[in-house]
C-alpha positions as a printed NumPy array, in Angstrom:
array([[ 55.638, -30.48 ,   4.863],
       [ 58.547, -29.569,   7.153],
       [ 56.998, -26.64 ,   8.215],
       [ 53.545, -27.898,   8.598],
       [ 55.534, -30.419,  11.4  ],
       [ 57.69 , -28.424,  13.314],
       [ 54.841, -25.692,  13.388],
       [ 52.801, -27.882,  14.356],
       [ 55.427, -28.66 ,  17.486],
       [ 56.279, -25.534,  18.454],
       [ 52.684, -25.143,  19.097],
       [ 52.954, -28.492,  21.477],
       [ 56.105, -27.587,  23.167],
       [ 54.4  , -23.967,  24.219],
       [ 51.082, -25.25 ,  25.477],
       [ 52.581, -27.818,  27.474],
       [ 56.38 , -26.312,  28.458],
       [ 56.413, -22.6  ,  26.637],
       [ 53.515, -21.458,  28.718],
       [ 54.807, -22.465,  31.843],
       [ 58.22 , -21.812,  31.173],
       [ 56.741, -17.954,  29.927],
       [ 54.941, -16.967,  32.945],
       [ 57.793, -17.664,  35.608],
       [ 59.216, -15.116,  33.641],
       [ 57.448, -12.571,  33.522],
       [ 56.039, -13.214,  37.452],
       [ 60.118, -12.53 ,  37.992],
       [ 59.975,  -9.532,  36.342],
       [ 56.913,  -7.556,  35.912],
       [ 55.01 ,  -9.613,  38.964],
       [ 53.378,  -8.397,  42.15 ],
       [ 53.194,  -9.914,  45.564],
       [ 50.093, -10.071,  47.248],
       [ 49.547,  -8.122,  50.304],
       [ 48.442, -10.84 ,  53.121],
       [ 47.672,  -9.887,  56.634],
       [ 45.081, -11.713,  59.866],
       [ 42.035, -10.541,  59.153],
       [ 39.158, -11.727,  59.919],
       [ 35.63 , -11.279,  57.85 ],
       [ 32.759, -13.136,  58.644],
       [ 32.813, -16.23 ,  56.747],
       [ 30.476, -18.412,  54.991],
       [ 30.356, -21.789,  53.718],
       [ 28.85 , -22.745,  50.824],
       [ 28.646, -26.444,  49.676],
       [ 26.476, -28.088,  47.419],
       [ 25.336, -31.742,  47.446],
       [ 23.724, -34.481,  45.751],
       [ 23.185, -37.776,  47.353],
       [ 26.235, -37.18 ,  49.564],
       [ 25.078, -39.529,  52.794],
       [ 28.192, -41.23 ,  52.93 ],
       [ 30.367, -38.032,  52.954],
       [ 28.439, -34.719,  53.939],
       [ 28.606, -35.341,  57.95 ],
       [ 32.865, -35.47 ,  58.032],
       [ 32.712, -32.464,  55.523],
       [ 30.554, -29.891,  57.843],
       [ 32.587, -31.142,  60.867],
       [ 35.811, -29.528,  59.264],
       [ 34.074, -26.3  ,  58.385],
       [ 33.003, -26.15 ,  61.522],
       [ 36.092, -26.873,  63.144],
       [ 38.986, -24.954,  61.654],
       [ 40.473, -22.261,  63.249],
       [ 38.338, -19.59 ,  62.721],
       [ 36.25 , -17.245,  65.49 ],
       [ 32.848, -18.948,  65.142],
       [ 30.362, -16.847,  65.557],
       [ 32.25 , -15.454,  61.82 ],
       [ 31.967, -18.606,  60.076],
       [ 28.284, -20.615,  59.446],
       [ 27.505, -22.989,  56.557],
       [ 24.888, -23.516,  53.919],
       [ 24.358, -27.362,  52.643],
       [ 22.134, -27.228,  49.255],
       [ 20.635, -30.471,  48.35 ],
       [ 20.509, -30.728,  44.883],
       [ 17.149, -33.231,  45.042],
       [ 19.168, -35.499,  47.335],
       [ 17.392, -38.956,  47.763],
       [ 20.155, -40.567,  49.808],
       [ 19.764, -39.009,  53.304],
       [ 22.281, -36.353,  53.612],
       [ 19.105, -33.535,  54.224],
       [ 18.293, -36.039,  57.196],
       [ 22.002, -36.   ,  58.868],
       [ 22.82 , -31.846,  57.756],
       [ 19.371, -31.718,  59.68 ],
       [ 20.604, -32.937,  62.566],
       [ 23.375, -30.233,  63.591],
       [ 21.304, -27.524,  64.287],
       [ 20.85 , -23.73 ,  63.816],
       [ 25.163, -23.121,  62.833],
       [ 24.046, -25.369,  59.574],
       [ 21.545, -24.042,  56.916],
       [ 20.057, -26.431,  54.976],
       [ 18.352, -25.728,  51.21 ],
       [ 16.463, -27.954,  49.379],
       [ 17.035, -27.468,  45.301],
       [ 13.366, -29.018,  43.79 ],
       [ 13.873, -30.057,  40.423],
       [ 17.062, -31.034,  40.525],
       [ 19.438, -28.288,  39.265],
       [ 23.638, -29.134,  39.106],
       [ 25.94 , -27.419,  40.898],
       [ 26.002, -24.423,  39.933],
       [ 22.338, -23.029,  40.287],
       [ 22.229, -24.407,  44.197],
       [ 25.512, -22.57 ,  44.011],
       [ 23.339, -19.471,  43.246],
       [ 20.95 , -20.415,  45.72 ],
       [ 23.246, -20.704,  48.774],
       [ 24.337, -17.873,  47.979],
       [ 21.216, -15.714,  48.307],
       [ 20.707, -17.263,  51.846],
       [ 24.518, -16.357,  52.808],
       [ 25.329, -13.997,  55.732],
       [ 29.073, -13.94 ,  54.914],
       [ 31.291, -10.216,  53.424],
       [ 33.373, -13.81 ,  52.327],
       [ 32.2  , -17.095,  50.31 ],
       [ 33.848, -20.291,  50.865],
       [ 33.126, -22.691,  48.335],
       [ 33.152, -26.463,  48.845],
       [ 32.335, -30.032,  47.247],
       [ 30.621, -32.053,  49.843],
       [ 33.489, -34.523,  49.902],
       [ 36.004, -31.875,  49.613],
       [ 38.459, -32.038,  53.605],
       [ 40.395, -28.449,  54.573],
       [ 43.455, -28.421,  56.974],
       [ 42.896, -27.06 ,  60.039],
       [ 43.769, -23.477,  59.198],
       [ 42.444, -23.069,  55.617],
       [ 39.678, -20.784,  56.191],
       [ 41.859, -18.534,  58.372],
       [ 44.127, -18.766,  55.025],
       [ 42.348, -18.51 ,  52.245],
       [ 40.517, -14.807,  53.811],
       [ 43.677, -13.306,  55.113],
       [ 44.984, -13.17 ,  50.305],
       [ 40.974, -10.475,  51.056],
       [ 43.244,  -7.974,  53.188],
       [ 44.871,  -6.695,  49.728],
       [ 41.85 ,  -5.08 ,  48.092],
       [ 42.681,  -5.7  ,  44.838],
       [ 42.026,  -9.881,  45.446],
       [ 38.406, -10.373,  45.133],
       [ 38.907, -13.938,  44.918],
       [ 40.904, -17.139,  46.229],
       [ 41.832, -20.415,  44.997],
       [ 43.759, -23.114,  47.044],
       [ 46.311, -26.262,  46.322],
       [ 43.609, -29.14 ,  45.959],
       [ 46.041, -32.62 ,  47.37 ],
       [ 44.84 , -35.351,  46.042],
       [ 45.56 , -39.122,  47.347],
       [ 45.172, -42.116,  45.097],
       [ 43.235, -45.074,  46.935],
       [ 44.116, -47.14 ,  44.338],
       [ 47.847, -47.563,  44.482],
       [ 47.826, -49.538,  40.861],
       [ 45.586, -46.996,  39.033],
       [ 48.162, -45.027,  36.923],
       [ 44.294, -42.134,  36.454],
       [ 45.269, -40.912,  39.813],
       [ 48.874, -41.011,  39.76 ],
       [ 48.437, -38.712,  36.606],
       [ 45.622, -36.469,  38.71 ],
       [ 47.702, -36.292,  41.409],
       [ 50.953, -35.197,  38.944],
       [ 48.795, -33.137,  36.67 ],
       [ 48.137, -30.604,  39.876],
       [ 51.205, -30.923,  40.599],
       [ 51.944, -29.306,  37.33 ],
       [ 48.811, -26.671,  37.727],
       [ 49.564, -25.24 ,  40.652],
       [ 53.226, -24.365,  39.489],
       [ 51.754, -22.649,  36.683],
       [ 49.313, -21.055,  39.316],
       [ 52.001, -19.409,  41.898],
       [ 53.329, -17.83 ,  39.303],
       [ 50.123, -16.682,  37.073],
       [ 49.744, -15.323,  41.273],
       [ 52.396, -13.065,  41.247],
       [ 52.068, -12.326,  37.123],
       [ 47.752, -10.954,  37.235],
       [ 45.542, -13.721,  37.714],
       [ 44.928, -17.571,  37.976],
       [ 43.269, -18.805,  34.824],
       [ 41.486, -21.581,  36.607],
       [ 40.243, -22.621,  39.896],
       [ 40.003, -26.04 ,  42.264],
       [ 35.981, -25.552,  42.779],
       [ 36.89 , -27.441,  46.753],
       [ 38.265, -24.355,  47.815],
       [ 37.277, -20.953,  46.526],
       [ 36.852, -17.831,  47.802],
       [ 35.362, -14.258,  46.772],
       [ 34.097, -11.469,  48.215],
       [ 30.16 , -11.226,  48.887],
       [ 29.751,  -8.385,  46.932],
       [ 31.992,  -9.629,  43.538],
       [ 29.55 , -12.947,  43.145],
       [ 26.97 , -12.931,  40.154],
       [ 24.329, -15.435,  39.923],
       [ 25.39 , -17.687,  36.888],
       [ 23.111, -19.89 ,  34.776],
       [ 22.866, -23.451,  35.445],
       [ 24.732, -24.597,  32.543],
       [ 27.942, -23.022,  33.356],
       [ 31.03 , -23.427,  35.252],
       [ 30.978, -21.81 ,  38.787],
       [ 34.454, -21.955,  39.328],
       [ 35.471, -20.957,  35.143],
       [ 33.033, -18.357,  34.414],
       [ 32.954, -16.549,  37.825],
       [ 36.908, -16.321,  38.694],
       [ 37.323, -14.831,  34.531],
       [ 34.111, -12.329,  35.553],
       [ 35.634, -10.827,  38.476],
       [ 39.09 , -11.151,  36.64 ],
       [ 37.545,  -8.876,  34.04 ],
       [ 36.314,  -5.956,  36.029],
       [ 39.524,  -5.705,  37.491],
       [ 39.808,  -7.753,  40.795],
       [ 42.929, -10.495,  41.287],
       [ 42.641, -13.663,  41.29 ],
       [ 45.029, -15.562,  43.332],
       [ 46.324, -18.551,  44.399],
       [ 46.978, -19.2  ,  48.206],
       [ 49.107, -22.674,  48.073],
       [ 49.065, -22.486,  52.205],
       [ 44.669, -23.187,  51.509],
       [ 45.164, -26.763,  52.126],
       [ 42.058, -29.034,  50.886],
       [ 42.771, -33.279,  50.647],
       [ 40.427, -35.066,  48.143],
       [ 40.979, -38.604,  46.707],
       [ 41.25 , -39.361,  43.414],
       [ 39.158, -41.091,  40.867],
       [ 40.476, -44.192,  40.318],
       [ 38.568, -45.766,  37.762],
       [ 39.417, -44.439,  33.822],
       [ 36.341, -44.201,  32.528],
       [ 34.785, -42.186,  35.824],
       [ 38.278, -40.134,  35.202],
       [ 37.134, -39.635,  31.03 ],
       [ 33.448, -39.025,  31.585],
       [ 34.828, -36.038,  34.354],
       [ 37.222, -34.233,  31.633],
       [ 34.44 , -34.298,  28.896],
       [ 32.447, -32.6  ,  31.069],
       [ 34.694, -30.17 ,  32.93 ],
       [ 36.554, -29.055,  29.787],
       [ 32.438, -28.808,  27.763],
       [ 31.623, -26.7  ,  30.341],
       [ 34.596, -24.927,  30.109],
       [ 34.724, -23.709,  26.814],
       [ 31.61 , -22.524,  26.63 ],
       [ 32.997, -20.26 ,  29.497],
       [ 35.329, -19.16 ,  27.309],
       [ 32.933, -18.786,  24.65 ],
       [ 30.327, -16.699,  26.75 ],
       [ 33.366, -14.254,  28.327],
       [ 35.136, -14.208,  24.587],
       [ 35.175, -10.804,  25.068],
       [ 38.274, -10.595,  27.455],
       [ 40.49 , -13.626,  24.654],
       [ 40.635,  -9.8  ,  22.955],
       [ 40.88 ,  -7.734,  25.685],
       [ 42.939,  -3.877,  24.864],
       [ 42.027,  -3.062,  28.403],
       [ 43.54 ,  -6.054,  30.064],
       [ 46.167,  -7.483,  27.481],
       [ 48.025,  -9.615,  29.379],
       [ 44.766, -11.318,  30.421],
       [ 43.819, -12.423,  27.206],
       [ 47.143, -13.278,  26.993],
       [ 46.743, -16.218,  29.866],
       [ 43.71 , -16.907,  29.138],
       [ 44.742, -17.735,  25.143],
       [ 48.225, -19.241,  26.43 ],
       [ 46.577, -21.492,  29.525],
       [ 43.157, -22.412,  28.552],
       [ 41.879, -22.114,  24.894],
       [ 45.664, -23.706,  22.856],
       [ 44.974, -25.949,  25.892],
       [ 41.402, -27.485,  25.547],
       [ 42.779, -27.299,  21.446],
       [ 46.595, -28.489,  21.429],
       [ 44.81 , -32.767,  20.304],
       [ 44.614, -30.606,  17.188],
       [ 48.544, -29.482,  16.766],
       [ 49.573, -32.715,  17.648],
       [ 47.258, -35.347,  15.293],
       [ 49.543, -32.656,  12.462],
       [ 52.409, -32.909,  13.426],
       [ 51.924, -36.922,  13.594],
       [ 50.42 , -36.588,  10.206],
       [ 53.087, -34.569,   8.655],
       [ 55.621, -36.852,  10.601],
       [ 54.676, -40.214,   8.849],
       [ 55.532, -38.98 ,   4.981],
       [ 58.681, -37.046,   6.326],
       [ 60.235, -40.535,   8.128],
       [ 59.892, -42.02 ,   4.423],
       [ 63.368, -40.013,   3.155],
       [ 64.987, -39.453,   6.919],
       [ 66.413, -41.037,   9.458],
       [ 65.51 , -38.228,  11.457],
       [ 62.035, -37.94 ,  10.658],
       [ 61.977, -41.689,  11.042],
       [ 63.256, -41.277,  14.696],
       [ 60.991, -39.093,  15.178],
       [ 57.984, -41.325,  14.398],
       [ 58.717, -44.188,  15.81 ],
       [ 59.355, -42.457,  19.091],
       [ 55.952, -40.871,  19.063],
       [ 54.256, -44.346,  18.413],
       [ 56.116, -46.22 ,  20.643],
       [ 55.054, -43.57 ,  23.561],
       [ 51.48 , -43.889,  21.262],
       [ 51.894, -47.238,  22.341],
       [ 52.213, -46.955,  25.552],
       [ 49.831, -44.633,  25.981],
       [ 47.124, -47.308,  24.492],
       [ 48.478, -50.128,  26.439],
       [ 47.104, -48.619,  29.641],
       [ 43.741, -46.987,  28.847],
       [ 42.472, -50.437,  26.914],
       [ 43.687, -51.867,  30.76 ],
       [ 41.729, -49.48 ,  32.583],
       [ 44.243, -46.998,  33.375],
       [ 46.468, -49.814,  34.393],
       [ 49.648, -50.261,  34.373],
       [ 53.565, -49.57 ,  33.912],
       [ 54.645, -45.658,  35.647],
       [ 56.564, -45.149,  31.99 ],
       [ 53.665, -45.2  ,  30.71 ],
       [ 51.777, -42.01 ,  33.688],
       [ 52.665, -39.508,  31.671],
       [ 52.066, -40.556,  27.593],
       [ 48.511, -41.949,  29.175],
       [ 47.732, -38.638,  30.946],
       [ 48.017, -36.73 ,  27.72 ],
       [ 45.955, -38.654,  25.802],
       [ 43.5  , -39.261,  28.091],
       [ 42.985, -35.33 ,  28.403],
       [ 43.567, -35.126,  24.771],
       [ 41.254, -37.178,  22.991],
       [ 38.587, -35.836,  26.154],
       [ 39.369, -32.26 ,  24.737],
       [ 38.478, -33.485,  21.31 ],
       [ 35.414, -35.192,  23.233],
       [ 34.514, -31.778,  24.078],
       [ 34.729, -29.396,  21.286],
       [ 33.003, -31.944,  19.427],
       [ 30.048, -31.301,  22.25 ],
       [ 30.666, -27.637,  22.025],
       [ 30.932, -27.558,  18.154],
       [ 27.512, -29.345,  18.194],
       [ 25.502, -26.692,  21.211],
       [ 25.319, -29.409,  23.503],
       [ 25.601, -28.711,  26.784],
       [ 25.279, -30.076,  30.109],
       [ 24.87 , -28.922,  33.642],
       [ 23.995, -31.543,  35.609],
       [ 25.462, -34.555,  36.561],
       [ 25.941, -37.566,  38.728],
       [ 28.984, -36.705,  41.352],
       [ 31.855, -39.075,  42.173],
       [ 31.207, -40.799,  38.498],
       [ 31.102, -38.307,  36.08 ]])
């Protein structure tokens, strides 16, 4: 039982602490920086929208006002059978913004496929309907394509939390800072595993159509990495977005994203055992597979500690500390994300791992999800 406890605990430690350290060290020893320079390829921004009348005008203006030659940048909005006036708002922008209406409703990935089919730019930039870029974001993204090894670029998402009393938004912001640390070093190491779908860019020649149920911002980078191109992180390309502050919305979003990511890993499982790209396989196992399965060693660690605590003060102390953290997290859960900041990390770990377990159960039952209600989950 003692061996089981320590083995499971070490796995959890590796998932959350060990891999970021390994990625950092490897990037220093064998990493290769991206050879950036000022290039100006033609760019098409593709936005998938479903009932986004409250924010779509501001988002389009934000893209049209980018610090980039106007004759080299155009915008396509694919309305996923919107019913709230989104289409009418987009139509007001005239020739520089192309509106495509997707009927019947099929979800974001199908909308991107449809938009890309009409895109003229050498580089495609994918934006969410509520994503606001810093004025130089597009320019910062495309600078990476001066390096011929780069096929896909993701920017830095900066969340702002509208509900200061909610730990949901605080947790999301903290999680993104953690993820961006890993991405910074994965970029030098080989390729980033997992990107932000609201500020991504890809060479038009490398885009591959995806099934409607596939998660575009996970599947496409995996495919491009598998073809031997680098997927990199550009922290100077900044997007600001409001966090979800509602516990239920955050939970359902996590379940949906995790489920779609699990199917993406399954669809690209050959990369997990690639002898041609062992470093990429190692990254996928460490950053994604182990992360989504972390609820298993977490549970095993807790269960195996209980009998050990009956005969050891040391293990009893560990069990007591674990139960205290669980109670703190559970108190925030019951209060729908409200609580003391000391509970932030245990609460977000609980939220993430329960949602991963929920998604894994759906995955094992063969369930897929292509459409959802934006911003609610």
